[in-house]
C-alpha positions in Angstrom: 0.0 0.0 0.0 2.8 2.4 1.0 4.5 1.6 -2.3 1.7 2.4 -4.5 0.8 5.7 -2.8 5.0 6.6 -3.4 4.4 5.6 -7.3 1.1 7.8 -7.8 2.9 10.6 -5.9 6.1 10.5 -8.4 3.8 9.9 -11.3 1.7 13.3 -10.4 4.5 15.6 -9.6 4.7 17.8 -12.7 8.2 19.8 -13.1 8.0 23.1 -14.2 10.8 24.5 -16.7 11.4 28.0 -18.1 12.0 28.4 -22.0 14.3 30.8 -23.0 13.5 31.8 -26.7 15.9 34.1 -28.4 15.2 35.4 -31.8 17.2 37.7 -33.9 16.7 37.9 -37.7 19.5 35.8 -38.5 18.8 32.8 -36.0 16.8 31.0 -33.6 17.9 29.8 -30.1 15.9 27.8 -27.6 17.0 26.9 -24.3 15.1 25.1 -21.6 16.5 25.3 -18.0 14.8 24.3 -14.8 14.0 26.8 -12.2 17.6 26.8 -10.7 18.6 27.7 -14.2 20.4 24.2 -15.1 20.3 23.6 -18.3 18.0 20.7 -19.6 18.0 20.9 -23.4 19.6 23.6 -26.0 18.5 23.7 -29.7 19.4 26.4 -32.5 18.6 27.0 -35.9 22.0 25.9 -37.2 21.3 22.4 -35.5 18.0 22.0 -37.8 19.3 23.1 -41.0 22.5 23.6 -43.0 21.3 26.7 -45.1 22.2 30.1 -42.9 19.5 31.9 -44.8 16.7 29.7 -43.1 18.2 29.6 -39.3 15.7 32.4 -38.5 12.5 31.1 -40.6 9.3 30.4 -39.0 9.3 26.7 -40.7 12.6 26.0 -39.1 11.7 27.5 -35.9 8.6 24.9 -35.8 11.5 22.1 -36.2 13.4 23.5 -33.3 10.1 23.5 -31.1 9.5 19.9 -32.3 12.6 18.6 -31.2 12.8 20.9 -27.9 9.3 18.9 -27.3 11.0 15.6 -27.5 13.7 16.4 -25.4 11.5 17.7 -22.4 8.7 15.0 -22.8 11.1 12.3 -21.9 11.6 14.4 -18.7 8.0 14.1 -17.8 7.6 18.1 -18.0 3.9 19.3 -18.6 3.9 23.2 -17.9 6.1 26.0 -19.2 7.2 29.3 -18.6 8.2 31.1 -21.7 11.0 34.0 -21.9 11.3 35.6 -25.3 14.1 37.8 -25.9 15.0 39.8 -29.3 18.0 41.4 -30.2 18.9 44.7 -27.8 17.2 47.7 -29.0 15.0 45.9 -31.4 11.0 46.7 -31.0 9.9 43.3 -32.1 11.2 39.5 -31.8 12.4 37.8 -34.9 10.1 35.8 -37.0 10.4 32.4 -35.2 9.1 33.4 -31.6 5.6 33.0 -32.2 5.7 29.9 -34.4 7.8 28.0 -31.3 4.8 29.0 -28.8 2.3 27.7 -30.8 4.1 24.7 -31.8 5.0 23.9 -28.0 1.2 24.5 -27.1 0.0 21.9 -29.8 2.5 19.5 -28.7 0.5 19.3 -25.1 2.3 21.6 -23.2 0.6 24.0 -20.3 2.0 27.7 -21.1 1.9 29.5 -17.8 3.4 32.9 -18.6 4.8 34.4 -21.4 7.5 37.5 -20.8 9.3 39.4 -22.7 12.9 40.1 -21.6 14.4 42.1 -24.4 17.3 44.1 -23.0 16.6 48.2 -23.2 19.8 50.2 -23.2 19.4 53.2 -20.6 22.1 55.8 -21.4 25.2 53.7 -22.0 27.9 54.2 -24.7 27.2 56.9 -27.8 25.5 55.0 -30.4 27.7 54.7 -33.7 26.6 57.1 -36.6 27.5 60.8 -35.5 25.3 63.5 -35.0 23.1 63.7 -38.1 23.0 60.0 -38.2 24.4 57.5 -41.0 24.1 59.3 -44.3 23.6 57.0 -47.2 
């Protein structure tokens, strides 16, 4: 009786993880960590395709998400916290971010939270280009 209860509690225990998505217009990186920050899985656009021009493509992002889903399903993970990050100073993330979230939800994961962690410069060094900007 006691062993059965232990098995039920170990099966019910759901692990929550953080899915860090970094999308620029050149590449897509997905990094899955547990709550303490240890890496569980990491897949990039270059691991899925050999063409440099396709690494930031939404179709490739879908394959990246499927590979991530395969890796974390083995670890009995059901719910995710998603952090999306774009290149610093960019107003929007790259083309693959929405596709990754959509694919992960279709794979059966519960997405608890979506957060934008794009870095915003506050002061810092002078921006390149001179007072009147870059003249073409």
